[in-house]
C-alpha positions in Angstrom: 54.5 191.0 -68.1 57.0 189.1 -70.1 59.6 186.8 -68.6 62.5 189.2 -69.5 60.9 192.1 -67.6 59.9 190.3 -64.4 62.0 190.0 -61.3 62.8 186.6 -59.9 61.4 185.2 -56.7 63.3 186.3 -53.6 65.0 183.6 -51.6 62.4 183.8 -48.9 59.6 183.5 -51.4 61.4 180.5 -53.0 61.8 178.8 -49.6 58.0 179.3 -49.0 57.2 177.6 -52.2 59.5 174.7 -51.4 57.8 174.1 -48.1 54.4 174.4 -49.5 53.5 177.9 -48.3 53.6 179.7 -51.8 51.3 182.6 -52.4 49.2 183.1 -55.6 51.7 185.7 -56.7 54.6 183.3 -56.5 52.6 180.6 -58.2 51.8 182.9 -61.0 55.4 184.0 -61.3 56.6 180.3 -61.5 54.0 179.8 -64.3 55.6 182.7 -66.3 59.3 182.7 -65.3 61.2 179.7 -66.8 64.4 180.5 -64.7 62.6 180.2 -61.4 60.6 177.1 -62.4 63.8 175.5 -63.7 65.5 176.4 -60.4 62.6 174.9 -58.4 62.6 171.7 -60.7 66.4 171.2 -60.3 66.1 171.6 -56.4 63.4 169.0 -56.2 65.4 166.6 -58.4 68.5 167.0 -56.1 66.3 166.3 -53.0 64.9 163.2 -54.5 68.4 162.0 -55.6 69.6 162.6 -52.0 66.7 160.7 -50.6 67.3 157.7 -52.9 71.0 157.7 -52.1 70.6 157.8 -48.3 67.9 155.1 -48.4 70.1 152.8 -50.5 73.0 153.4 -48.1 70.9 152.7 -45.0 69.6 149.5 -46.6 73.0 148.3 -47.5 74.5 148.6 -44.0 74.9 145.3 -42.2 74.0 146.7 -38.8 72.2 143.8 -37.2 74.7 141.1 -37.9 77.6 143.3 -36.9 76.1 144.3 -33.6 75.2 140.6 -32.8 78.8 139.6 -33.5 80.2 142.3 -31.3 77.9 141.3 -28.4 79.0 137.7 -28.5 82.7 138.3 -28.8 83.1 141.1 -26.1 82.3 140.2 -22.5 83.0 142.7 -19.7 85.6 141.7 -17.3 83.2 141.8 -14.3 81.1 138.9 -15.6 84.0 136.5 -15.7 85.3 134.7 -12.6 88.7 136.4 -13.1 86.9 139.8 -12.8 85.3 138.9 -9.6 88.6 137.6 -8.2 90.3 140.9 -9.1 87.5 142.9 -7.4 87.8 140.8 -4.2 91.6 141.1 -4.1 91.2 144.9 -4.6 88.6 145.2 -1.9 90.9 143.3 0.6 94.0 145.3 -0.4 92.2 148.6 0.4 90.0 147.4 3.3 92.7 145.8 5.5 94.9 149.0 5.9 91.9 151.3 6.3 90.5 149.0 9.0 93.7 148.7 10.9 94.3 152.5 10.7 90.7 153.1 12.2 91.2 150.6 15.0 94.7 151.9 15.8 93.3 155.5 16.1 90.5 154.2 18.4 93.1 152.5 20.5 95.2 155.7 20.8 92.2 157.7 21.8 91.3 155.4 24.7 94.9 155.1 26.0 95.5 158.9 26.3 95.3 160.2 29.8 92.4 162.5 30.6 93.1 166.1 30.8 93.8 167.5 34.3 91.0 169.5 35.8 91.5 173.3 35.8 92.4 174.7 39.2 90.6 177.5 40.8 93.5 179.8 40.2 93.5 179.1 36.5 89.8 179.8 36.2 90.2 183.1 38.1 93.1 184.0 35.7 90.9 183.2 32.7 88.0 185.3 34.0 90.3 188.3 34.6 91.6 188.0 31.0 87.9 187.9 29.7 87.0 191.0 31.7 90.0 192.9 30.3 89.0 192.1 26.8 85.4 193.1 27.5 86.7 196.5 28.8 88.9 197.1 25.9 86.1 196.3 23.5 83.6 198.5 25.2 85.5 201.7 25.5 83.4 204.9 25.0 84.4 205.6 21.4 82.2 207.7 19.3 80.2 205.5 16.9 80.2 206.4 13.2 76.4 206.5 13.4 76.4 209.2 16.0 79.5 211.0 14.5 77.6 211.5 11.2 74.2 212.1 12.9 72.6 209.2 11.0 70.2 208.3 13.7 68.7 211.7 14.0 66.9 211.9 10.6 63.6 210.1 10.4 63.0 207.4 7.9 62.0 208.7 4.4 58.6 207.0 4.6 57.9 208.7 7.9 58.2 212.2 6.6 54.9 211.9 4.8 52.9 211.6 7.9 52.0 215.1 9.3 52.6 214.2 12.9 56.2 213.3 12.2 57.2 216.4 10.3 59.5 218.8 11.9 58.1 222.3 12.4 
């Protein structure tokens, strides 16, 4: 087969060659086809160039000295005495109103007069009301279950037992 008559490697076969999973057929094709072998060579050159550029960039970055400088200059507010003072003032400003509100609500609860005891007449009236509600709820209305005869049919699983079958 001459290079002009051969078909080129598919993208999948080319990717397999790049990651080292080439087949004997793809290796034989690369030995014969100059277009595919040049494409493979150019790709490897591009990857090598990318690796060299990124390595040079990462070596040129002044990361350690920049981070050390930032740590020494920036201090959180909570580590300074001013930060502690602000936190204490904020705690007092919130704590005093909350505490006074809590204590005043406790004082109001203890000052209130106890509720008067229910009289026997009031209890009897409440019982009559409850009885009338109970009667209203328990009227003899036809239930939807009995109206549609839902309780008369046996359960589907019970039909398979011979003693439960209807004659």
